[in-house]
C-alpha positions in Angstrom: 98.8 101.7 62.7 98.1 102.0 66.4 100.1 103.2 69.4 99.5 100.5 72.0 99.8 100.0 75.6 98.6 96.8 77.5 98.1 95.4 81.2 95.2 94.3 83.3 94.7 98.1 84.6 92.4 96.9 87.4 91.2 99.9 89.4 92.3 102.6 86.7 94.1 104.2 89.5 96.0 107.7 89.2 99.3 105.9 87.8 97.1 104.1 85.1 95.0 107.3 84.4 98.6 109.3 83.8 99.8 106.2 81.5 96.5 106.4 79.8 96.5 110.1 79.4 100.3 110.2 78.1 99.1 107.5 75.6 96.4 109.4 73.9 99.0 112.5 73.5 101.7 110.6 72.1 99.3 108.8 69.6 98.1 112.0 68.6 101.6 113.7 68.1 102.7 110.5 66.3 99.4 110.5 63.9 98.5 107.3 65.2 95.2 106.1 66.8 95.8 105.3 70.7 94.8 101.6 71.7 94.7 100.0 75.1 94.6 96.4 75.2 93.6 95.2 79.0 93.7 91.7 80.2 89.8 90.8 81.9 91.5 89.1 84.8 94.9 89.5 86.4 97.0 86.6 85.4 97.9 85.5 89.0 93.8 84.9 89.9 93.9 82.9 86.8 96.8 80.9 87.4 95.7 80.2 91.2 92.3 79.3 90.0 90.8 81.6 92.4 88.6 84.4 90.8 86.5 85.4 93.7 86.7 88.9 95.1 89.7 89.2 92.8 88.9 92.7 91.0 88.8 96.0 91.7 86.9 96.6 88.9 85.1 94.6 86.6 86.0 94.4 82.8 82.8 96.6 81.7 83.8 99.2 84.6 87.5 99.2 83.4 86.8 99.7 80.3 84.6 102.7 80.4 87.1 104.4 83.0 90.1 103.6 80.5 88.4 105.1 77.8 87.3 108.2 79.9 91.3 109.0 80.3 91.5 109.9 76.3 92.4 106.6 74.4 90.6 106.3 71.0 89.6 102.4 71.9 90.1 99.8 74.1 89.8 95.9 73.7 89.8 93.3 76.0 92.2 90.3 76.0 90.4 87.3 77.5 93.1 86.1 80.3 92.8 82.1 80.7 95.4 79.5 81.2 96.0 79.1 77.3 96.4 82.6 76.8 99.1 82.7 79.6 100.7 79.8 78.0 101.9 81.7 74.9 105.4 82.5 74.7 106.1 86.4 74.4 107.8 85.8 70.9 104.0 84.4 69.7 102.0 87.2 71.4 104.3 90.0 70.2 104.2 88.8 66.7 100.9 87.3 66.2 98.5 89.7 68.5 100.7 93.2 68.7 102.1 93.1 65.4 99.6 91.3 63.3 96.1 91.6 64.8 96.5 95.1 66.6 99.0 96.6 64.0 101.4 98.0 66.7 103.4 101.0 65.6 104.7 102.0 69.0 104.2 100.9 72.3 103.9 102.4 75.7 104.2 100.3 78.9 104.7 100.6 82.5 108.4 100.0 84.2 107.2 96.6 85.9 105.5 95.4 82.8 105.7 91.9 81.7 103.4 89.2 79.8 103.7 85.6 78.2 104.5 82.4 79.9 106.6 82.8 83.4 106.2 86.5 82.6 109.2 86.4 80.1 107.9 89.2 78.0 110.0 91.9 80.4 111.2 94.8 79.4 114.6 93.5 78.0 112.6 91.2 75.9 110.3 94.0 74.6 113.1 96.2 73.7 115.0 93.6 71.7 111.7 92.6 69.9 111.1 96.4 69.3 114.5 97.5 68.1 114.2 94.3 65.7 110.9 95.6 64.2 111.6 99.1 64.2 109.1 99.9 66.6 109.5 102.8 69.3 109.0 101.7 72.8 108.3 104.1 75.7 108.7 103.2 79.4 106.4 105.1 81.8 107.7 105.8 85.4 106.1 104.4 88.5 103.5 107.1 90.2 103.8 107.3 93.8 101.4 108.1 96.8 103.2 109.2 100.3 106.5 107.6 99.0 105.1 104.2 97.8 104.0 103.3 94.1 100.6 103.4 93.4 99.7 99.8 92.5 96.6 97.5 92.0 97.8 94.8 94.6 98.2 97.5 96.9 94.9 98.9 96.2 93.2 95.5 96.9 95.1 95.5 100.1 93.4 98.7 101.4 89.8 97.8 100.2 90.2 94.6 102.2 91.2 96.2 105.1 88.5 99.0 104.7 91.0 101.9 104.3 88.4 103.6 101.7 89.8 106.9 102.2 93.3 106.1 101.3 92.4 103.9 98.7 89.8 106.9 97.0 93.2 109.0 97.2 95.1 106.7 95.0 92.1 106.1 92.7 91.3 109.5 91.9 87.5 108.7 93.0 85.7 106.7 95.4 85.8 103.1 95.3 82.6 101.4 94.3 80.4 98.5 93.8 77.2 97.9 92.0 74.7 95.4 90.7 71.0 94.7 90.2 68.6 95.2 93.2 67.3 91.5 94.2 64.8 90.8 96.8 66.2 90.0 100.1 64.2 88.7 103.3 62.5 92.0 103.9 63.8 92.0 107.4 65.0 95.6 107.2 61.7 97.1 106.0 60.1 95.4 109.3 63.0 97.1 111.2 62.3 100.4 110.1 65.4 100.5 107.7 64.5 99.2 104.3 67.6 97.9 102.3 68.4 97.5 98.6 69.8 93.9 97.9 72.7 94.2 95.5 73.5 91.2 93.4 77.2 91.6 93.0 79.3 90.0 90.5 81.3 87.4 92.9 84.8 88.4 91.1 84.1 92.0 92.8 86.4 92.7 95.8 84.1 94.4 98.5 85.2 95.9 101.8 83.5 94.6 104.9 81.9 97.1 107.4 79.4 99.4 107.7 79.7 102.9 105.1 78.7 106.0 104.5 78.1 106.0 100.8 76.5 107.9 97.8 74.0 105.5 96.1 73.8 106.1 92.1 70.3 105.2 90.5 70.3 105.9 87.1 70.9 110.0 87.0 70.1 110.5 90.6 72.6 110.4 93.9 71.0 109.5 97.0 72.8 109.5 100.6 73.1 105.8 102.0 74.3 103.6 104.8 76.1 100.5 103.2 76.5 97.2 105.0 78.8 94.6 103.5 78.9 91.6 105.5 77.5 88.2 106.8 74.6 89.7 109.2 75.7 88.0 112.1 73.0 89.0 114.5 70.2 87.7 111.7 72.0 84.9 109.6 74.6 82.0 110.0 77.9 83.0 108.5 77.8 82.9 104.6 79.1 84.9 101.7 79.5 88.9 102.1 76.0 90.6 101.3 75.9 94.2 100.0 72.9 96.1 101.5 72.2 99.8 100.8 69.9 101.8 103.0 69.0 104.9 101.1 68.2 107.8 103.7 65.0 109.8 103.2 63.9 107.1 100.5 60.8 104.6 99.8 60.2 103.9 96.2 59.9 100.5 94.9 63.4 100.2 93.0 63.4 96.2 92.6 65.3 95.2 89.3 67.1 98.2 88.7 70.6 98.5 88.8 72.2 100.6 91.7 76.1 101.5 92.3 77.2 102.7 95.8 80.4 104.7 96.1 82.0 103.9 99.7 82.7 107.3 101.1 83.6 106.5 104.5 83.6 103.8 106.8 81.3 104.0 109.9 82.6 100.9 112.1 83.0 97.3 111.5 80.2 94.7 111.1 79.0 93.7 114.6 76.8 90.9 116.1 74.1 92.4 118.7 72.1 90.6 121.4 68.7 91.7 120.1 67.2 93.3 117.4 66.8 96.3 119.4 70.2 96.8 120.0 70.6 96.6 116.4 68.0 99.1 115.6 69.5 101.6 117.9 73.1 101.1 116.4 71.0 101.6 112.8 69.7 104.8 113.9 73.1 105.9 115.1 74.9 104.8 111.8 72.3 106.8 109.9 72.8 110.0 111.7 76.7 109.6 111.5 76.3 109.0 107.8 74.4 112.2 107.4 77.1 114.2 109.0 79.7 112.9 106.8 77.5 113.0 103.3 76.7 116.7 104.1 80.2 117.4 103.8 81.0 114.8 101.0 78.0 115.5 98.7 
């Protein structure tokens, strides 16, 4: 039998981490395995049809973070329209009881699932009572008097409030991808950049940031630009470019992860490349001061 919790867990923030830690502890006490079922996409993004920039954590990132909190196992629930159209009764019987062998459940106070979110706490209480399965409800975790939530964190990231986001995540917000060839303009200007091929579902903050750049087991100080490069290009999709300080190796094709430590400024359009270069030097100096304290 499994002691189960389920939800999207996007971001795996401090509230999620508290719930996941308690799941692992309660499962051990109950002599069960702890199992986390996580929806691969937020239901609202699936129903709206807009998945671009919808996730704080991609599914593979989320599973790694979930397991770091102590549960025995995690399993993805592919979240699509067909899945969301299930009645809560069908999901409870076929999935929770049938496939995943639920022996107990732990959920957050605002949890709901199934068509029209009909599988709310009142439904779960009735269903669990009927099947003689213990149900536990975890309280909200707050920061500065407000509930920590994935939706709230998405707003903080969109607004570039990375310090506040980090305090609710318990870590720096990050994004990663394979390093791909760009136009080579950064190198010509004396600021070579690693251009990351980031999954379009990943939510990115716009602006220029002091960051940690993780390449394998090594960590480097970096200046990261996320934007549309208005001085060089016509407006287009957001691009993530990382300039690693005091670094000159060829790393094309490798995977790089950047942790956004602090926002330096908004993205700006400069009158010419000379003005852009002057600002880039200022950004690098500013980032060095910040990262000397943060590393």
